[in-house]
C-alpha positions, 0 to 999 in steps of 0.5 A: 550527413553529420547534420542529419545524424545530429537531427535524428539523434535530437529527434530520438532524445525528444521521443524518449523524453516524451515517452518517459513523461507519458509513462510517469503520468500513467502512475497514480499515488495512494497514501497508506497509513497503518494504524495500530488496531488497539491504540489507533497510533500510527505504525511505521513498518519495515516494509510494505508488500503489495500484490496486484490484480490477484497475482502471486507476485509481491512488489516490495519496491512499489511503496516509498516510506515517508518520514512521518511513517506513512507510505506512498504506493505508486500504482500503474494505470492498468491496475484495478485492485491490490492487496497490502501487508506490512512487516515488522521485526526486521521484516521477519513477521507480517502484521495481521490486517484487522479487516482480514482476520479477527483475533485468533483467526488465520489472516485472509487476503483482502483486495482494495479497489484503486478507483474507490481509494482514489475517488473517496479514500478508504478506511478498513474495518477494525476487527482487532479492537472491541466494538466500544474501543473501535468506535473511539478509534474511527478515522477518516480517509481523504481521496487517495488515502488508504487507512489500514488497522493492523496488529502484531501476532499474538503469543499463540500465533508466534508459537505456531510459526 
């Protein structure tokens, strides 16, 4: 009897370990680089805010901060698109994504396709810099990498908050 319970317990442990490893394999990792839209320098935000598949829920725990200022987004297998924003000033302010709004416009929501990023990488357009400056700030993304140009709120936007 004790031997049966022991075998059942070992079988249960084995199944749990197998399920855990299968679950871990269903996540994909996307490296996120935030670049200042005017200087091209790497920006290290306080937090990343992720929304998935046009849902309202914000996931701030899905991105791990790396020491170099980049982030690693763990995306479950069944997710097709996500939106991304980042915060600064002790997470009180949200960077404006330069592909979603030009200077003076209200920020819009942009959705990034997981499959495209994993296959070829993606660099967002830089609408925050003048065309000649934006041309000098061109960067490339590797497969699995998302590069987003951002800017802080300007004085007029800050006064409206």
